[in-house]
BATOR-855179 format. One record per residue (C-alpha): residue number from 1; x, y, z. Coordinates in steps of 0.1 Angstrom, whole numbers, plus 5000, padded with zeros to 4 digits. Layout:
N
   num   east   north     up
   NUM      X       Y      Z
...
***
This chain:
254
   num   east   north     up
     1   8593    0965   2131
     2   8563    0987   2126
     3   8567    1018   2105
     4   8556    1052   2119
     5   8525    1068   2105
     6   8533    1093   2078
     7   8514    1111   2050
     8   8499    1144   2041
     9   8466    1139   2060
    10   8485    1132   2092
    11   8507    1162   2089
    12   8477    1184   2081
    13   8460    1171   2113
    14   8490    1178   2135
    15   8496    1212   2119
    16   8460    1221   2125
    17   8463    1211   2161
    18   8495    1231   2165
    19   8477    1261   2150
    20   8448    1258   2173
    21   8472    1255   2203
    22   8491    1286   2191
    23   8458    1306   2189
    24   8447    1295   2223
    25   8481    1300   2240
    26   8488    1334   2226
    27   8457    1355   2233
    28   8474    1377   2258
    29   8506    1378   2238
    30   8489    1388   2206
    31   8471    1416   2224
    32   8504    1428   2239
    33   8523    1426   2206
    34   8494    1444   2187
    35   8495    1472   2213
    36   8532    1477   2205
    37   8526    1475   2168
    38   8498    1501   2170
    39   8518    1524   2192
    40   8547    1523   2168
    41   8526    1531   2138
    42   8507    1558   2155
    43   8540    1575   2166
    44   8553    1575   2130
    45   8576    1545   2138
    46   8587    1516   2116
    47   8585    1479   2126
    48   8618    1461   2119
    49   8617    1423   2115
    50   8648    1401   2118
    51   8652    1363   2115
    52   8679    1340   2102
    53   8674    1307   2084
    54   8638    1297   2079
    55   8628    1323   2105
    56   8632    1348   2076
    57   8599    1335   2063
    58   8581    1351   2093
    59   8601    1384   2087
    60   8588    1384   2052
    61   8553    1379   2065
    62   8557    1411   2085
    63   8576    1434   2060
    64   8563    1445   2027
    65   8534    1421   2019
    66   8499    1427   2006
    67   8475    1432   2034
    68   8503    1441   2058
    69   8514    1474   2074
    70   8535    1497   2052
    71   8559    1510   2079
    72   8578    1477   2081
    73   8614    1469   2074
    74   8632    1436   2071
    75   8668    1432   2085
    76   8688    1404   2068
    77   8724    1393   2068
    78   8725    1402   2031
    79   8723    1438   2042
    80   8760    1436   2050
    81   8767    1432   2013
    82   8738    1449   1995
    83   8739    1481   2016
    84   8769    1477   2039
    85   8796    1474   2013
    86   8809    1440   2025
    87   8824    1415   2000
    88   8798    1389   1990
    89   8821    1362   2003
    90   8812    1372   2039
    91   8778    1355   2035
    92   8795    1321   2029
    93   8811    1322   2063
    94   8794    1296   2085
    95   8805    1315   2116
    96   8791    1349   2103
    97   8763    1349   2129
    98   8789    1346   2157
    99   8812    1374   2144
   100   8819    1403   2168
   101   8800    1435   2161
   102   8774    1419   2137
   103   8744    1432   2157
   104   8759    1467   2158
   105   8763    1466   2120
   106   8729    1453   2113
   107   8713    1478   2137
   108   8732    1507   2120
   109   8721    1496   2085
   110   8685    1495   2097
   111   8687    1532   2104
   112   8661    1531   2132
   113   8645    1560   2150
   114   8638    1560   2187
   115   8601    1552   2183
   116   8608    1522   2160
   117   8598    1487   2172
   118   8618    1455   2166
   119   8604    1420   2160
   120   8630    1392   2163
   121   8622    1357   2152
   122   8640    1325   2162
   123   8627    1291   2169
   124   8654    1283   2194
   125   8660    1318   2206
   126   8695    1311   2217
   127   8718    1318   2188
   128   8744    1346   2193
   129   8732    1369   2164
   130   8696    1367   2177
   131   8705    1375   2213
   132   8731    1401   2204
   133   8706    1421   2183
   134   8679    1417   2210
   135   8704    1431   2236
   136   8714    1459   2211
   137   8678    1471   2204
   138   8666    1469   2240
   139   8698    1486   2252
   140   8690    1514   2227
   141   8655    1519   2242
   142   8634    1501   2216
   143   8605    1479   2224
   144   8609    1443   2213
   145   8585    1415   2203
   146   8599    1380   2202
   147   8585    1352   2181
   148   8599    1319   2192
   149   8592    1283   2203
   150   8591    1282   2241
   151   8594    1244   2241
   152   8625    1246   2219
   153   8642    1275   2237
   154   8638    1258   2271
   155   8650    1224   2257
   156   8684    1237   2247
   157   8712    1255   2266
   158   8715    1293   2263
   159   8745    1299   2240
   160   8750    1336   2245
   161   8777    1346   2271
   162   8750    1367   2289
   163   8730    1335   2295
   164   8700    1352   2280
   165   8675    1338   2255
   166   8655    1359   2231
   167   8623    1354   2251
   168   8640    1367   2282
   169   8646    1401   2266
   170   8612    1409   2249
   171   8583    1431   2259
   172   8559    1406   2243
   173   8566    1369   2235
   174   8547    1350   2208
   175   8550    1312   2211
   176   8547    1295   2178
   177   8541    1262   2197
   178   8566    1243   2174
   179   8582    1213   2191
   180   8619    1212   2199
   181   8635    1206   2165
   182   8604    1220   2147
   183   8594    1188   2128
   184   8562    1170   2136
   185   8562    1134   2122
   186   8586    1108   2136
   187   8608    1088   2112
   188   8621    1053   2117
   189   8657    1065   2123
   190   8646    1087   2152
   191   8645    1119   2131
   192   8613    1138   2123
   193   8596    1152   2092
   194   8578    1184   2082
   195   8584    1216   2102
   196   8555    1236   2115
   197   8570    1268   2128
   198   8566    1287   2095
   199   8528    1280   2095
   200   8521    1289   2131
   201   8544    1319   2130
   202   8527    1333   2100
   203   8493    1328   2117
   204   8505    1347   2148
   205   8520    1375   2127
   206   8487    1380   2108
   207   8467    1379   2141
   208   8489    1407   2155
   209   8485    1428   2123
   210   8447    1423   2124
   211   8445    1433   2161
   212   8469    1463   2157
   213   8449    1477   2128
   214   8417    1473   2148
   215   8433    1493   2176
   216   8445    1520   2152
   217   8410    1524   2137
   218   8394    1525   2171
   219   8418    1552   2182
   220   8411    1574   2152
   221   8442    1566   2130
   222   8442    1557   2094
   223   8463    1525   2092
   224   8488    1525   2063
   225   8481    1490   2047
   226   8495    1476   2015
   227   8472    1464   1987
   228   8485    1439   1961
   229   8507    1456   1935
   230   8491    1432   1911
   231   8457    1448   1915
   232   8448    1479   1893
   233   8462    1510   1910
   234   8478    1490   1937
   235   8514    1500   1929
   236   8505    1537   1927
   237   8486    1535   1960
   238   8514    1518   1978
   239   8540    1542   1965
   240   8520    1571   1980
   241   8520    1554   2014
   242   8557    1544   2012
   243   8566    1580   2004
   244   8558    1589   2040
   245   8587    1567   2052
   246   8612    1576   2025
   247   8646    1561   2032
   248   8634    1542   2062
   249   8620    1510   2047
   250   8646    1483   2039
   251   8636    1449   2026
   252   8665    1426   2032
   253   8690    1446   2013
   254   8668    1464   1988
***
């Protein structure tokens, strides 16, 4: 029985191909998402990012990183404990994401204003917490950017009682081009190895940030962008920019 091809070089080749596909497939979507980012920042809004599991990596790519936009906030399940007063044991509940009212609580803890934008990240786009929050924010009048795998989301049944998937509810949909199940390299037992969604999602996020800053500059705005706090004067510069949004920037509970 022949063994499947594996190894770092093969993964790098497949990941590079996925990244190229993501760039090519998302030109219009990146432009649409960048327009929403720029409009939010120009109207003194904050961009709120939410993902669970490994999708939190893309939320971290949006909120509070060097080279990124300052008016960004990360929503996390840990907010329930760190800012919401819940007992830490709640985070050990495997059914937490299905608990009634979760989206309402996370939305309230985010303290959004009407002009704020939401970015929700989920490879499958079908889990209850993801769809609940998408319905909550769109119902409250916010614009929504979805970052998902269209292949994955259409390969699995919609789990939410509404029958909706994340991509169905968004104003702009970024497709990270990850395969169903995320992993790229097949294993002998039928499984697969090495997820790619984190790489392609981060690429799309940075493309949107770059395009949105270009729009802001072209339209006469000074984009509030972080520099590394590990560069001389970086922390002080960032603190001045953050002061404009005092009380509005939450970073996963902090």
